[in-house]
N, C-alpha and C positions, 0 to 999 in steps of 0.2 A: 504493500500500500504506500502510495506517495505521501511523504511527510508534508503536512499543511503548516508551513512556518508563518511567521508574522507577515512577511512580504506577500505570501499567498492570500492571507486574510485581508490585508489592506487592499490588494488589487481586486479581490472578489467583491468586497463591500463597495469600493469606489466604482467599479464597473456597473454593478447593479444600481447604485445610486444615480450614476450618470444616465443609465438607461431610462430610469423613471423620470429624471429631470428633463430628458429630451422628449419623452413620449407623453408625459402627463402635464407638464407645466407649459404655460403659454410662452411663445418665443417671438422674437422680432423677425419678420421675413421681409424680403425685398423682391420686387417684381422683376428687376433686371439688374445687370452689373452696373449700369449707369446710375441707378438709384443707390446702390451700395457705395459708389464712389462719393456720394454726398453724405455719408454717415461715418462717424468716428466712434468705434466701440472701445470703451476704456474699462479695465478691470483693476480695481485698487483696494487697498485696505480701508476699513471704515474710519471715519473721522480723520482723514489724512490729507485733506485738501479743502481749501476754501471753495465751497460748492457754488458760490456766486461766480467764480471764474468759469465754471462750465456753461453759464448763461452768457458770459461776456466773450468767450473765445470765438464763437461763430462770427461776431462782428469784426473782431481783430483779424481773423482768417480771411474774411471777405475783403478787408482793406489791403491785406498783403498779397492776395492771390486773385481777387476778383471772383472767387468761387464760393458757393454756398456750402455749408456743412451743418449737420445735425449731430449732437452727441447722444450716444446711448451709454449709460454709466451703470456699472454693477460693482458690488463690493464683496470682499471675502474676509474671513477672520484668521485663516491659517494659510501660510504660503504654500504648504504641501497640497492643500485643496485647490489652490489656483493652478499649481503645476499639474496635478492630476486631471483637472477639467480640460486643460489645454492639450495635454498629451493623449489622454484616452478619448476625450470627447471631441477633439479636433475643433474646438470652438474658434471662430474667426475673429477673436479680439485683435484690435489693431495695436493696443498698448496694454501692458501688464506691469505690475510693480513688485517683483520678487525681492527677497533678501539676497545679499551678495552670494551666499552659498548655493542657493537654488539657481541664481543667475549663472554661476559657474557651471552647474550641471547642465543647464540649457545650452550653454555655449559648447560644451564637450559633446553633447548629444546632437549638435547641429540643428537646434530647434528655433534659432533666431534668424531674422533678416537684418541686413545692414541698415544703418541709419543714413538717410540722405541729408547731406549738409548743403544742398543746392537750394538756398533760400531766396534766390533772386536778389531783389533790392533790400530785403529784410536783413538786418545785422545778424551775425552768427553769435547768439548769446551763449552758446555752449562754451565759448572761450572764458566765460565768467566762473567756471567751476574751479574749485581749489586744486592746485597741483598735488596736495597731500592726498586727497581722495582719488584723484586720477591715477596716482602712482599705485595706490592700493588696488584700484580697478584693474590696471594693466597686469598685476600679478596673476590674474585669472585668465590671461590669454591662452588660447590653445594653438596647436600646430596650424600655421597658416591663417589664424584668426586673431586679430588684435581686439581685445575686449572693448576698448574705447570706440571701436567701430560698430559695436552691437548693443551698448548699454550707456545710459546717461544717469549718473548718480543723482539722487533726489534728496533724501534726508540721511543723516548719520548720527552716531552717538556712541555711548558706552553702556555697559551693564554693571550694576552694582547693588548696593543695599539701601533701600528706603526705610527709614526707621523713625519711631516715635521717641523724641528726645526726653520725654518724661520717664520712659521705662528702659531705654537703651542708651548707654553713654556713647559719645563719639569714639572713645578708645575701643570699646567693645565692638562697635559696628565697623571698625577699621580692619577687621580680620574676618575671613569667611568662617573661622572657627566658631563664631557665635551661632552659626546654623546648626552645628553639631553639639552645642552646649546643652546638657540635659535640663538646666534650669529654665531654658526658653521653650521647653516642650509645649506644643499646642498654641504657641503665640506667634507663629510665622507661616508664611506661604511661599511656595516655590513655583516658578514658571513650569507649566506642563509642556516643556520643550526639550527634546533630547539634545539639541544643539547647545543651549544654555547650560543645562544640567551637566553635560559632559565637560564643558569648559571649566565650570566652577569646581567640580569634583577633582578634575585633573590638576588644576592650578593649586588647589589647596592640598591635595594628597601628595604632590611633589614639591611643595614649597621649600622644603629643606634642600632638595637637590638644586632647585632654581637659585636659592640664596647662595649656595656654594659654587654656582657657575657650572655645574655638571649638566644641567639642562636649561632650556629657555622656555618662556611662556609659550612662544610659537611652537616649539617642539612638542610639549606635552598636550597642546591643543590640537595639533594637526598630524603628528606622527603616531600611528595607531598600531602598536604591537599587541601580541596576546597578553603580555604582562600589563600593558596599559589598560586594556579592556577589563582585566581581572581586578586591578586596583580601583578603577572608577566604579565598577559594579559594587564592590565592597563598601566604598564610600557612600554611594547612593542608598544602599540597603541600610547602612547605619544612620543615614539622615532621615529616612522615611518615618520612623516612630516619632520624631520630633515635630513633624509637620502638622499643621491644622488642615492642610489640603494642598492640592495642586490647582493652579489657576491659569487661565489664558488672558483674562482682561479685567477681572473684578477686584484684583488685589489692591489696586490704587484707591478704589472707592472704599474698601474696608479700612484702609489706612486713614483716609480722611475722617472716618467716623470713630476712629480710635478702637476698633474692634479687634485688631491684632497689633503686635508691637513692631514687627518689621517684615519685609518681604524682599525677594529678589526682584529687581525692577530695571527697566530701561529708563535712561535719563530723561527722555521726553515725558514719559508718564510721571516721573518724579517731579518735574517742573510743574506739571498740572496739579498733582496731588498736594504739593507744598502750598501752592496758592489757594486751592480750595479749602484745605484744612485750616489755614490761617484765619479764614473768614468765620469759622465756627470755634475758634480758640484751641485748635489742636496743633501742636508744634511738631513738624516733620523736618527731616534733613536727609541728605543723600551722600553716599561716599562710594568710591571705587576702592575696594579692600587692598591693603598693602601687598598681598601676595600676587596680585595681578588680576586681569579680567580680559574682556574682549572689546574691541572697537568694531562696530558693524556699520553697514550702509545699505540702503535700499536703492534699487535702480529701475528706471523705465526701460523696457525692452519691447521690441516688435516681434511677436511670435510668428513662426513660419506660415501659419494659416491666415495671417492678416490679409485684408482686402484693400486697405487704404493706407499704404505706407507713407504717402506724401503728407496727408493730414496728421498722421502720427508723428512724423519728424517735425512738422511745424509746431505741434502741441508741446513737444519736449523743448523746443527752442523757446517757445512762449513762456514756459515755466522757469527758465533760467534768467529771466529779466529780474533785476534786483527788487523792484517794487512788488512783483508777483511772488517772488520767493519769500519776502517779508510777510505777505498776507498769509501764505501757507504756514509759515512758522508760528504766527499768532494763533491760528486755528488749532494746530497740532501740538504745539509745545516743543517740537523737535527742531533741530538745527539743520538749515539748508546746506547743501554742498556748494552753493554759490558763495564766493568769497570776493566781494567788491567793496570799495570805500563806502558805498551807500549802505550796505549791510552793517559794516563796522560802526559807522556813525550812529546808526539807530540803536546799536547794542550798548554803547558806552553809557555807564551809570556812575556818575561822579560821587554818589552817596556810598558806594562800596569802599570798604577800608583796605581790602587786599587786592593785589593785582594778579593777572594771569599772563604767563608766557604763551602766547598763541601764534608765535612767529611760524610754527610748523604749518599753520592753516592759512594765515593772512599774509605771510611773507616776512622778510627781514624788516627789523625796526618795530615789530609788534610784540616785544617781549615783556611789556609792562602795561597791560591793558586792564582797565576797570570794567570787566564784563562778567556775566554770570558764569562761575566756574563749573556749574552743573551742565550748562549747555555747551560750553567750550572749555574742557578740562585743560589744566596746565600741561605743558610738554612733559613734565616729570610723570604725570599720570598716564599719558598716552604711551610713554616709553615702557610701562609695565603691562601693556595690553597687546593682544594679538588679534588679527582678523581670523575668523573661523572659516576654514575651507569646507567644501563639500566632501563627504566621505567617499564619494565615487564608488570604486569597486568594493569598498568595505561597508557600504551602507546597510547591507543585510545584517552584518555582525553587530553594528551599532544598534539597530532596531531590536534585535533579539536580546542583546544585553540590557537595553532600556526596558523591555517588557519584563525581564527577570528581576531587575532592580525595583521596579514599581510593584511587582507582584501580580496576582491573578486579576486585580481590578482592571488592568488594561485589557486582558484577554476577555474578561466577562463583559466589559463595556463594548468591546468590538463585536463579541459574539451576539450580544443583544441587538446591536445596530444591524448586523447581518441578518438576524432572524426577522427583525422588523421589515427590513428592505425586501427580504424574500417573500414574506407574507403579503406585503403590498404588491409585489410583482405578480404573485400567484393570483391575488384578488383581481388585479388589473387584467390578467390574461383570461381568467374565468369570465369576468364581466364582458370582455370583448367577444368571447365565444358565445355567451348567452345572447348578446346583442345581435351578433351575426345570425345566430340560429333563429331568433325571432324575426329578423328582417327577411330571412329566407322563407320562413313559413308564411309571412304576409304576402310575399311575392307569389308563392305557390297558390295561396288562396285567391289572390287577384286573378291569377291565370285560369283557375278553375271556373271563377265567375264569368270570365270572358267566354 
């Protein structure tokens, strides 16, 4: 009997879910290719753009090209869902916004189309992107494929600990060790993401070797030996009893209400949570632990099934204008990959007492800036972080390790999802058979009457 591993379960459930979504849910259709060329289909994270821009872009596009465009906009909550829908469902999205690791996978699997920078008389605003982010992007180039030709960085940031200053001291939060401390049992949440969990567990588990110079943060994050998998699995199994739960997006809201003491967080969510919590008298702060962490970035890409690459390229160019980037930063709380004087001027806050060395991002001469250190960490913080690569040919091993570390809850949840999908699928098929049978009987009855 063929072994049904985690990857088989994932693919089965996703395929069934996609079948239902294609056959049961309403979809947008176009009468002809000419009509499709007037539509731009965008697939993005929730709450990750100023949606007024979606209403304003058609007018801007008309001014630049003389052509009409309509936007069809959809959102996703997990980058793996986005990836699966495009790969298995062959959805013709013109633009999608994956994390850097999924973007790397899409490049290596030849799933992307190149970006056209032929913008006519429109300035090429893609030149506004920070060289720091572009250098990280180009690390994901594949043979014969320069990553910068296939992806445009959007937002970027760090991962760390968001904590309630009433219950957790700054010193305690400065180490990942607080996650494993028994006295904090039931007072914290962890991201339900194997990317983040692996990085955190590896960096903390190997922190002595990193401090001794025997390994680097990049190495323990991206070099995956059998010993590495074993160590990370042990760390995550030891962490699990301490957790109040795994979360995808509700942790920041629980923090603002003071319901938990701290959680693993992305810095943009931390910015939002700190501001929201302050309004109700809850004091929160954010730190990247001293052992190290990760720097991440999301990118806009054009999937290979896209039908309107011209409008997609123009939209990416549109987003790289400083005033547009600032609007998206205000809505999301995250930091744009755009690095221009206009951005920096808006960020300066003279009321701050400490300064940040952000010359790595804004260029030479910007080593003493009064800007939010959560949005733009000091160069010393960035130096102890690594960008997470895709696991590529070891993805199966990581997923299986992740399922063992989390326990049966992952399999039971997936099994329940598969059962629900199968039941719905069977019900759908039965309904179709009954409907067709009734239709056939009616036709036969009409024939007899004639």
